[in-house]
C-alpha positions in Angstrom: 125.4 92.4 96.8 123.7 92.6 93.4 120.4 90.7 93.7 119.2 91.1 90.1 119.8 93.1 87.0 117.5 96.1 87.1 116.3 97.5 83.8 114.6 100.3 85.6 114.0 100.7 89.4 110.5 102.1 89.2 108.9 99.2 87.3 111.0 96.9 89.4 109.3 98.1 92.6 105.9 97.4 91.2 106.9 94.1 89.8 108.3 93.0 93.2 105.0 94.0 94.8 103.2 91.7 92.5 105.8 88.9 92.6 105.8 88.9 96.4 102.0 88.8 96.5 101.9 85.9 94.1 104.8 83.9 95.4 105.0 84.5 98.4 111.0 106.6 110.0 109.4 109.3 110.1 111.5 112.3 109.3 112.8 114.3 112.2 110.8 117.4 113.0 112.4 120.8 112.8 111.4 123.8 114.8 111.9 127.5 114.5 114.7 129.0 116.6 113.7 129.2 120.3 114.3 132.1 122.6 115.5 131.3 126.1 115.0 133.2 129.4 118.7 133.4 130.1 121.0 136.2 129.2 123.3 136.3 126.3 122.8 135.9 122.6 122.8 132.9 120.3 124.8 132.8 117.1 122.8 129.9 115.9 120.5 130.7 113.0 116.9 129.5 113.3 116.3 126.1 111.7 114.2 126.2 108.6 111.5 123.6 108.1 112.2 121.0 105.4 109.9 121.0 102.3 106.8 118.7 102.8 108.1 116.0 100.4 111.4 115.5 102.2 111.5 112.3 104.4 111.0 108.6 104.5 108.2 106.8 102.6 106.9 103.3 103.2 105.0 101.1 100.6 101.3 100.8 101.0 99.2 98.2 99.2 96.1 98.7 97.1 93.1 96.6 97.9 93.9 94.2 95.1 97.6 94.0 96.2 96.4 93.4 99.8 94.2 90.5 98.5 97.2 89.0 96.6 99.4 89.4 99.6 96.8 87.5 101.8 96.8 84.7 99.2 100.6 84.7 99.3 100.6 84.6 103.1 98.2 81.6 102.9 100.3 79.8 100.3 103.4 80.2 102.4 101.6 79.0 105.5 100.3 76.0 103.5 103.8 75.2 102.2 105.3 75.4 105.7 102.6 73.0 106.9 103.1 70.5 104.0 106.8 70.7 103.4 108.6 72.6 106.2 112.0 71.8 104.7 111.1 73.3 101.3 109.7 76.4 103.0 112.8 76.8 105.2 114.6 80.0 104.5 111.8 81.4 102.2 111.3 85.1 103.0 108.0 86.3 104.3 106.7 88.7 101.5 104.8 90.9 104.0 107.9 91.4 106.1 109.9 92.2 103.0 107.3 94.8 102.0 107.4 96.4 105.5 111.2 96.9 105.2 111.0 98.6 101.8 111.7 102.3 102.2 112.3 105.3 99.9 113.9 108.5 101.2 113.7 111.9 99.5 116.4 114.3 100.9 116.3 118.1 100.9 119.3 118.3 98.6 117.4 116.7 95.7 118.7 113.2 96.1 116.8 110.0 96.8 117.5 106.4 98.0 115.3 103.3 97.8 116.0 100.0 99.5 114.2 96.9 98.2 114.7 93.8 100.3 114.8 90.4 98.6 115.5 86.8 99.3 119.2 87.3 98.6 119.7 90.7 100.3 118.7 94.3 99.7 118.8 96.0 96.3 119.4 99.8 96.4 119.0 102.7 94.0 120.3 106.2 94.7 120.1 109.2 92.5 118.6 112.7 92.0 115.0 113.8 91.8 113.0 116.9 90.8 109.4 117.7 91.6 107.2 119.8 89.3 103.5 120.0 90.4 102.2 116.4 90.7 105.2 114.9 88.8 108.4 113.6 90.4 111.2 112.7 88.1 113.8 110.3 89.5 117.1 109.5 87.8 119.1 106.6 89.3 122.9 107.2 89.5 123.8 104.1 91.4 122.2 100.6 91.5 123.5 98.2 94.2 126.7 100.3 94.5 127.5 100.4 90.8 127.0 103.3 88.4 123.6 103.1 86.6 124.0 102.9 82.9 121.8 102.6 79.8 118.1 102.1 80.7 118.9 102.1 84.4 120.1 105.7 84.1 117.1 107.1 82.2 114.8 109.5 84.1 111.6 107.8 85.4 108.4 109.8 86.2 106.1 109.1 89.0 102.9 110.7 90.4 103.4 112.9 93.5 100.4 113.7 95.6 101.4 116.4 98.1 98.0 116.4 100.0 98.1 112.6 100.5 101.8 112.5 101.0 102.2 109.7 98.4 104.4 108.8 95.5 103.1 106.3 93.0 105.6 104.5 90.8 104.8 102.4 87.7 101.5 101.5 86.2 98.8 98.9 86.3 99.8 95.6 88.0 103.4 96.9 88.3 102.3 99.9 90.3 103.6 100.7 93.8 102.5 103.5 96.1 104.7 104.9 98.9 103.3 107.0 101.7 105.3 109.4 103.8 106.0 107.9 107.2 
């Protein structure tokens, strides 16, 4: 289900973080091949460890975003107390943030899921990493081919030591940390 027209998925993530604040899986481990005590030989090749950047990432809030989220939580609680009917069905912004996930796969593809009031928006595509820069190019948005601005490469900051990817800038910034 298409939730909204996305001009670009990276600024969208940061904008959603701000909007939610104002309005209210860890990757599987791999091991080297094991040797047993039994007889016989194994034809299975040892598994190689995935690159450090591969895996699932969850959004983390900056101190300012956390402050805005607390204000949004309070505003939603106040609305529920004053007008429960109006607040009925309104999504909890913090729960939506907790469900936002980005995955980088070993084959150079990515996916990101952004929950919203009307469902989940998704973006899938390819990525490359060079030093502290990750470039992501969306190929599909909500199941449809990305075109125009949606298909333009977007750069983000990759911090291998911290295990973070930071998308967008300023108030539309979102940081994801490897789960």
